[in-house]
VEXNUZA-183616 format. One record per residue (C-alpha): x, y, z; residue in one letter. Coordinates in pm, 1 decimal. Example, Ala and Ser with C-alpha at 12.3 -4.5 7.8 and 13.67 -1.06 7.14 Angstrom:
<<1230.0 -450.0 780.0> 'a'>;
<<1367.0 -106.0 714.0> 's'>;
***
This chain:
<<-1620.9 -2132.7 -900.3> 'm'>;
<<-1728.9 -1781.3 -995.8> 'a'>;
<<-1685.3 -1667.8 -1356.1> 'h'>;
<<-1517.3 -1322.0 -1432.4> 'v'>;
<<-1844.5 -1196.7 -1611.3> 'e'>;
<<-2061.0 -1302.4 -1320.1> 'e'>;
<<-1827.1 -1089.9 -1084.7> 'v'>;
<<-1823.6 -793.7 -1311.8> 'l'>;
<<-2183.0 -791.3 -1298.2> 'n'>;
<<-2187.4 -796.0 -912.8> 'k'>;
<<-1948.3 -493.8 -940.4> 'l'>;
<<-2159.2 -312.6 -1180.4> 'k'>;
<<-2456.2 -356.6 -962.2> 'a'>;
<<-2294.9 -167.1 -692.0> 'k'>;
<<-2146.1 111.0 -920.4> 's'>;
<<-2191.2 465.9 -829.8> 'r'>;
<<-2072.3 686.3 -1130.1> 's'>;
<<-2180.8 993.1 -927.8> 'd'>;
<<-1885.5 907.8 -693.7> 'q'>;
<<-1627.4 936.8 -964.1> 'l'>;
<<-1589.3 1312.5 -957.5> 'q'>;
<<-1515.1 1304.5 -571.2> 'g'>;
<<-1259.6 1037.2 -622.7> 'm'>;
<<-1071.4 1237.5 -868.3> 'a'>;
<<-1032.4 1516.8 -625.4> 'r'>;
<<-852.4 1276.0 -398.3> 'y'>;
<<-611.2 1189.4 -694.7> 'g'>;
<<-775.5 858.0 -767.6> 'i'>;
<<-752.6 766.1 -1129.7> 'g'>;
<<-1108.6 724.0 -1262.7> 'v'>;
<<-1040.3 580.6 -1610.1> 'e'>;
<<-1263.4 270.5 -1656.9> 'k'>;
<<-1368.3 303.6 -1285.2> 'r'>;
<<-1718.8 192.0 -1199.7> 'l'>;
<<-1750.3 387.0 -851.6> 'g'>;
<<-1782.0 83.1 -603.6> 'v'>;
<<-1673.8 140.3 -248.2> 's'>;
<<-1402.7 -82.7 -86.0> 'v'>;
<<-1659.8 -219.6 169.0> 'p'>;
<<-1870.8 -306.8 -148.3> 'g'>;
<<-1573.9 -483.3 -313.5> 'm'>;
<<-1506.4 -679.1 39.2> 'r'>;
<<-1865.8 -800.1 45.6> 'k'>;
<<-1840.2 -948.8 -300.5> 'i'>;
<<-1499.0 -1108.0 -212.6> 'a'>;
<<-1653.1 -1258.4 88.4> 'k'>;
<<-1918.5 -1415.1 -120.4> 'e'>;
<<-1671.4 -1543.2 -370.9> 'i'>;
<<-1415.5 -1690.1 -143.0> 'g'>;
<<-1048.4 -1749.7 -249.3> 'k'>;
<<-986.1 -1823.7 -619.2> 'd'>;
<<-645.9 -1774.2 -772.0> 'h'>;
<<-740.8 -1801.7 -1156.0> 'q'>;
<<-1038.9 -1577.1 -1091.5> 'l'>;
<<-805.9 -1312.8 -955.3> 'a'>;
<<-580.4 -1335.6 -1264.3> 'l'>;
<<-891.8 -1293.2 -1494.9> 'd'>;
<<-1016.5 -1011.3 -1290.2> 'l'>;
<<-693.7 -829.8 -1296.8> 'w'>;
<<-683.3 -858.6 -1692.4> 'k'>;
<<-1004.4 -655.2 -1721.6> 't'>;
<<-816.5 -339.0 -1628.0> 'g'>;
<<-1116.4 -212.9 -1438.1> 'i'>;
<<-982.0 -76.0 -1090.8> 'p'>;
<<-1256.4 -222.0 -892.9> 'e'>;
<<-1201.1 -559.5 -1042.5> 'a'>;
<<-814.7 -535.9 -985.3> 'm'>;
<<-867.3 -456.7 -627.1> 'm'>;
<<-1118.0 -724.5 -579.5> 'l'>;
<<-861.8 -961.7 -744.2> 'a'>;
<<-627.7 -880.5 -463.1> 's'>;
<<-899.7 -977.2 -217.4> 'm'>;
<<-976.7 -1307.3 -358.9> 'v'>;
<<-621.8 -1421.0 -463.0> 'd'>;
<<-441.0 -1679.6 -260.0> 'v'>;
<<-92.1 -1533.5 -140.2> 'p'>;
<<81.6 -1859.0 -139.4> 'q'>;
<<-3.2 -1914.2 -507.5> 'e'>;
<<130.4 -1563.7 -618.2> 'v'>;
<<458.7 -1588.4 -838.2> 't'>;
<<717.1 -1327.5 -880.8> 'q'>;
<<610.2 -1299.1 -1224.8> 'e'>;
<<263.2 -1215.7 -1116.4> 'q'>;
<<381.5 -943.1 -886.9> 'm'>;
<<596.9 -782.9 -1148.7> 'e'>;
<<308.1 -804.2 -1400.4> 'd'>;
<<62.8 -652.8 -1158.4> 'w'>;
<<277.6 -372.6 -1025.3> 'v'>;
<<330.9 -254.3 -1369.9> 'k'>;
<<-42.9 -213.0 -1400.0> 'g'>;
<<-84.3 27.0 -1109.7> 'f'>;
<<-216.8 355.4 -1227.3> 'n'>;
<<-382.9 485.3 -913.3> 's'>;
<<-273.5 497.4 -544.7> 'w'>;
<<-579.3 314.3 -421.5> 'd'>;
<<-515.2 20.3 -658.0> 'v'>;
<<-153.0 29.7 -545.6> 'c'>;
<<-235.2 43.2 -158.4> 'd'>;
<<-512.3 -216.2 -177.5> 'q'>;
<<-318.8 -486.3 -362.7> 'v'>;
<<-27.2 -436.8 -135.0> 'c'>;
<<-239.3 -461.6 172.8> 'm'>;
<<-472.8 -725.1 65.9> 'n'>;
<<-221.5 -937.4 -107.6> 'l'>;
<<144.8 -867.7 -174.7> 'f'>;
<<221.1 -819.0 191.4> 'a'>;
<<108.6 -1156.6 263.6> 'k'>;
<<346.6 -1323.7 29.6> 't'>;
<<684.4 -1483.9 101.6> 'p'>;
<<817.9 -1239.9 -167.7> 'l'>;
<<727.6 -901.2 -6.7> 'a'>;
<<1057.4 -861.1 160.1> 'g'>;
<<1260.4 -894.3 -167.0> 'q'>;
<<1020.1 -675.8 -353.0> 'k'>;
<<1044.2 -397.4 -105.3> 'i'>;
<<1409.7 -388.7 -179.9> 'l'>;
<<1373.0 -432.1 -552.4> 'd'>;
<<1079.5 -183.2 -612.2> 'w'>;
<<1229.2 93.8 -375.4> 's'>;
<<1513.4 126.5 -639.0> 'r'>;
<<1284.5 154.9 -927.5> 'r'>;
<<1185.6 498.2 -1090.2> 'e'>;
<<828.8 418.7 -1195.4> 'e'>;
<<610.7 639.5 -944.3> 'e'>;
<<367.9 364.5 -851.0> 'f'>;
<<621.2 81.1 -846.9> 'v'>;
<<839.6 275.3 -604.0> 'k'>;
<<513.9 356.0 -409.5> 'r'>;
<<442.5 -14.5 -384.1> 'a'>;
<<773.1 -74.7 -205.9> 'a'>;
<<681.4 170.5 96.5> 'f'>;
<<326.8 73.7 83.4> 'a'>;
<<443.3 -285.7 155.4> 'l'>;
<<651.8 -150.8 457.9> 'i'>;
<<361.9 45.0 587.8> 'a'>;
<<127.3 -257.6 558.1> 'c'>;
<<369.8 -495.2 723.4> 'q'>;
<<439.7 -269.7 998.3> 'a'>;
<<80.7 -241.9 1068.0> 'w'>;
<<-35.9 -610.5 1027.1> 'h'>;
<<259.2 -826.2 1087.9> 'n'>;
<<246.6 -824.3 1473.5> 'k'>;
<<494.4 -1106.2 1503.6> 'e'>;
<<782.7 -959.7 1308.6> 'a'>;
<<1096.8 -860.5 1507.0> 'p'>;
<<1214.1 -511.7 1541.1> 'd'>;
<<1515.0 -558.3 1359.7> 'e'>;
<<1330.1 -638.7 1048.9> 'e'>;
<<1192.7 -291.7 1039.5> 'f'>;
<<1514.7 -125.1 1164.8> 'i'>;
<<1682.5 -282.2 853.3> 'q'>;
<<1432.4 -89.5 629.0> 'l'>;
<<1504.2 248.5 774.3> 'i'>;
<<1811.7 324.3 535.6> 'p'>;
<<1555.8 224.9 243.5> 'v'>;
<<1315.7 488.2 388.2> 'i'>;
<<1594.5 752.8 416.8> 'k'>;
<<1733.5 699.6 61.7> 'q'>;
<<1385.4 759.8 -90.8> 'a'>;
<<1285.7 1046.5 141.1> 'a'>;
<<1392.6 1324.7 -120.7> 'd'>;
<<1166.9 1188.7 -400.8> 'd'>;
<<933.7 1500.7 -468.9> 'e'>;
<<668.7 1288.5 -637.0> 'r'>;
<<350.1 1321.0 -423.5> 'n'>;
<<239.7 951.1 -443.0> 'f'>;
<<602.2 836.0 -358.9> 'v'>;
<<663.5 1079.1 -76.5> 'k'>;
<<327.8 1016.3 109.0> 'k'>;
<<407.7 631.3 103.8> 'a'>;
<<763.8 699.4 222.7> 'v'>;
<<607.6 893.4 498.6> 'n'>;
<<348.6 640.6 572.0> 'w'>;
<<600.4 377.4 599.0> 'a'>;
<<816.4 575.8 851.0> 'l'>;
<<501.1 651.6 1074.8> 'r'>;
<<374.9 285.7 1076.4> 'n'>;
<<717.9 172.9 1185.2> 'i'>;
<<720.9 430.7 1453.6> 'g'>;
<<391.9 328.5 1595.6> 'k'>;
<<458.4 -35.2 1657.5> 'r'>;
<<633.7 -4.9 1996.2> 'n'>;
<<859.2 226.3 2197.7> 'p'>;
<<1191.5 109.8 2063.7> 't'>;
<<1074.1 146.6 1703.2> 'l'>;
<<907.0 476.3 1783.4> 'n'>;
<<1244.6 615.2 1893.2> 'q'>;
<<1428.9 463.1 1594.2> 'a'>;
<<1164.3 622.7 1350.6> 'a'>;
<<1189.4 948.3 1505.5> 'i'>;
<<1573.5 967.4 1519.2> 'e'>;
<<1555.3 859.9 1135.8> 'a'>;
<<1307.3 1148.1 1072.0> 'a'>;
<<1543.4 1388.5 1253.4> 'r'>;
<<1824.8 1285.1 997.8> 'e'>;
<<1606.7 1292.5 703.4> 'i'>;
<<1513.2 1657.8 806.4> 'q'>;
<<1866.8 1746.1 748.3> 'q'>;
<<1841.9 1655.8 380.5> 'i'>;
<<1832.6 1957.6 135.2> 'd'>;
<<1500.5 1849.7 -9.8> 's'>;
<<1151.8 2003.3 43.5> 'k'>;
<<995.2 1645.5 12.8> 'a'>;
<<1241.6 1516.7 267.9> 'a'>;
<<1162.0 1790.9 522.3> 'r'>;
<<805.8 1720.6 464.4> 'w'>;
<<832.5 1344.5 530.2> 'v'>;
<<1031.5 1419.2 854.4> 'a'>;
<<822.6 1695.2 992.4> 's'>;
<<504.6 1498.1 923.2> 'n'>;
<<625.0 1175.4 1093.7> 'a'>;
<<796.5 1353.6 1379.2> 'i'>;
<<451.4 1550.0 1463.8> 'r'>;
<<256.1 1203.0 1466.1> 'e'>;
<<509.1 1003.3 1630.4> 'l'>;
<<572.1 1247.3 1920.0> 'e'>;
<<210.2 1336.9 1960.2> 's'>;
<<42.0 1262.5 2299.4> 'e'>;
<<-189.0 1011.4 2137.5> 'a'>;
<<80.3 793.9 2001.3> 'v'>;
<<290.3 825.3 2317.0> 'q'>;
<<-2.7 743.3 2538.7> 'r'>;
<<-86.8 424.4 2335.3> 'r'>;
<<282.5 306.8 2324.7> 'l'>;
<<316.1 362.9 2694.0> 's'>;
<<56.5 103.0 2773.5> 'k'>;
***
């Protein structure tokens, strides 16, 4: 079993502090960050294998790369509600939020309930996590029935007027990913976007127009027609 210090040394060996300035330009929080790429983290995760306790220890370091790596090595079936609540409060950058949702939270049995809970929360990254989860499940959960995503459209519509950048982008991401699953959900997402477009909100109009542009695009329609 790997020790947290050993893993931190692996991360530091791949660190690129010269990348931090560029990351900051993309809205990534750089406090305590080492500058390790996601492929670099994934390589370390593959070497380590799954280890729930190590994941908990890595998270406690507060180092963004260690926190993302924690989500790559954790065991979804061992994740508790308390852990999810603890971790979501620690999100302070959109990439940490999205990687944890993609690598771990979306694979837990608690994901559906957390989407509903977190979508009603006011903290920016907690709320983003709800819609990142929808986006991740829409992309990766190929077996989920259409109804599961249709039921989430009202949740998306309710948050579409949130003006905060990291929330509105996740709301848009969720709607677009639902609409790219199949022709039925494409039409449902486009209809939802047209309703969102009528909301008196700059954020809602952006969410809607961006989604419609992609979901009606020739590339998406051609792929869905196959």
